[in-house]
C-alpha angles and dihedrals in degrees: 000000000000090000092052090049092053091047090051091050091049092049091049093051091047091049093049090048094050096044092040089062101073096178136070118288111272117243121210127208146160134224123195117208112202120225095355111192118213126209088252089065092249121127135210116206093212119017110189119206118192121203144171125213135192124195128000134283121253131191133226129222090277090061094246126123107264106181107049118127122190116201119189126205131221133259113303090006134107139219093258089064087080091063092084126124089245096052109024092028090061099038115027102049127105110290093009124123096268097030105187091211086063103033134049103231120199121195112183133191105228124227108288093020141093114338095340122103112294140161094264090062087082112285092083110177091358089070110114114270097246128192138189093276089056090051093051093047092049091051091047088055091048091053099043102033102035112019093035092229109153097171138028125219088200140358116198137158147173124241104320086015089052090053090049089052089064089049091051089051097059099029095054103016095167096045100082141042097211142011130205118182113188124199097356144106126221094227139092115287100253143132117032092347093061092041092056092048091049090049091054090056096041095048090056093046092050092061108096088213090065087076095194089304095307097109122144092203126031113274092244099188095051093038091051090053091048091049089053090058091048092049093055092045091060098032128120113215091202096049093042091051090050093047095044110028095157135055093247093050091046094053092046091049090049093052092047093049094048092047092049095048094044091051093059102035131090114207098221093044090050093051092050093046094055094041091053089080093060097106098033112130119139095167097098091048104045095104088065092066110105105172123087108267132194115186118197127196132164124233093233094055107128092194095053105026112192094222089076089072091209100131094051089058099042100043089067088069091062109086095214098022130136131180126210121191111195114215121234111268138157086268100053117088106193117253089352091067084091089078097054111083091179085076102042102018095106090064090053088052089051092050093050090049098050093045098053 
């Protein structure tokens, strides 16, 4: 009787899982680029790029791929992070905006992230000092040399991926039909943003257990401090107040968040990831962007606070650019609003419509 009950439970879970995924089964792959040269002048003999795809490519009358969509993740994230019920479940299903039976969706792990080559693979602090331009170039090679994608219907991204969307726009202006940066600004990383990123790196380095990157176990003190900076970068004051309205609940939530982040982070990888933004500055190049672009930020984003007024100035340089600032609501979640298409999905629909 107990065995039959367990089998029934397993069958139920499997059924829910299968039917809950309303899009084609994701396919993972890897592409190794030989002798990849970084902007720093350093080289990596074999740069591995990991990726996940959904759907299949199609071609238009001109012979070029006409349905490929590149979606870029944020700092310390990975492409598979988009396969959540909140993101994929509201975008990739049949009849949805980025229907994966219609589009060829490409989710890559950037250099230093996920299953792609990163410092923790063995080179530690001898790993090349990569930046956003290196990431974009590597992904361009992945698309054109390995996946045989010679055109993108859309490039979009969240946070770091949003910043890279701007870089894609002016580096390869004829390569895409539309661009959607989420939770980003097209300006140099400066002010509080740069200070917090520098603190993340410095807090790790100050821990004696970091040992110049040659640690056997994670430098927990420095990593915990770095994680604290990351937490407040992506926090939502409103949501945190709602989730932890008392002192006891706040302290418990803090401990749980720090423990969770520390358990999944590598100190060297984290340092490299946050330092990769050091030369980012699309502002002088925005007039080169040709494709229609809709940038979306939320008013409670602690990384890109609206009171700076930076986007309003820079978006005027983009010929077909538009900026949407989402107001703070019970549904927004600070910087993390970028991963909830139920909030900004209508602007993606608009972008896909005007760029047909």
